[in-house]
C-alpha positions as CSV (number, residue, x, y, z in Angstrom):
1,M,-106.7,23.9,-133.7
2,K,-110.0,24.7,-135.2
3,M,-108.9,27.0,-138.1
4,I,-109.2,25.4,-141.5
5,R,-105.9,24.7,-143.3
6,E,-106.6,27.3,-146.1
7,H,-107.0,30.1,-143.7
8,Y,-104.1,29.1,-141.5
9,L,-101.8,28.9,-144.6
10,H,-103.0,32.3,-145.7
11,I,-102.0,33.9,-142.4
12,K,-98.7,31.9,-142.3
13,E,-97.7,33.0,-145.8
14,A,-98.3,36.7,-144.8
15,Y,-96.2,36.2,-141.7
16,E,-93.4,34.7,-143.7
17,K,-93.3,37.6,-146.1
18,I,-92.9,40.4,-143.6
19,D,-89.7,41.8,-142.2
20,K,-89.2,40.0,-138.9
21,S,-86.8,42.6,-137.5
22,I,-89.8,44.7,-136.5
23,F,-91.0,41.9,-134.2
24,T,-87.5,41.1,-133.0
25,E,-87.0,44.6,-131.6
26,N,-90.4,44.6,-130.0
27,L,-89.8,41.2,-128.5
28,K,-86.6,42.3,-126.9
29,A,-88.3,45.3,-125.3
30,I,-91.3,43.2,-124.1
31,K,-89.0,40.6,-122.5
32,K,-87.0,43.4,-120.8
33,E,-90.1,44.9,-119.3
34,G,-91.3,41.5,-118.0
35,K,-94.7,41.8,-119.4
36,A,-94.4,39.0,-122.0
37,K,-97.7,37.3,-121.8
38,D,-100.1,40.1,-122.6
39,S,-97.6,42.0,-124.8
40,L,-96.9,38.9,-127.0
41,M,-100.6,38.5,-127.5
42,R,-100.9,42.2,-128.5
43,L,-98.0,41.7,-131.0
44,R,-99.7,38.8,-132.6
45,W,-103.0,40.6,-132.9
46,D,-101.3,43.8,-134.2
47,F,-99.8,41.6,-136.9
48,I,-103.1,40.0,-138.0
49,Y,-105.0,43.3,-138.1
50,I,-102.2,45.1,-140.0
51,Y,-101.1,42.4,-142.5
52,I,-104.3,40.3,-142.9
53,G,-106.9,43.0,-142.3
54,C,-110.2,43.3,-140.5
55,E,-112.2,42.5,-143.6
56,Y,-110.6,39.1,-144.0
57,I,-110.9,38.3,-140.3
58,C,-114.5,39.3,-140.1
59,K,-115.5,37.6,-143.4
60,Y,-113.6,34.3,-143.2
61,L,-112.5,33.7,-139.6
62,Y,-115.2,35.0,-137.2
63,P,-118.1,33.1,-138.8
64,Y,-116.6,29.9,-137.3
65,L,-113.9,30.9,-134.9
66,N,-113.6,33.0,-131.7
67,D,-110.5,35.0,-130.6
68,T,-109.1,32.1,-128.6
69,H,-109.1,29.9,-131.7
70,I,-107.5,32.6,-133.8
71,D,-104.8,33.2,-131.1
72,T,-104.0,29.5,-131.0
73,A,-103.2,29.6,-134.7
74,L,-101.2,32.8,-134.3
75,R,-99.1,31.3,-131.4
76,R,-98.3,28.4,-133.7
77,I,-97.2,30.7,-136.5
78,F,-95.2,32.9,-134.2
79,K,-93.0,30.2,-132.7
């Protein structure tokens, strides 16, 4: 994973503070539809844009990461 620890922990802390029931209901619906791969990615990215924000992503992450690197960190957080 290429994301520096400080940024990873910032995202992880934001994830730990939210009400996970929102994601639980969405995950059940996604698995029921059988479209898990793309839908799970969409769920992760919705989270980061809603709870972290575009300004943080553009200012701190995109200067040294691409979407694949960011999604790797998000997958690790969402386990």
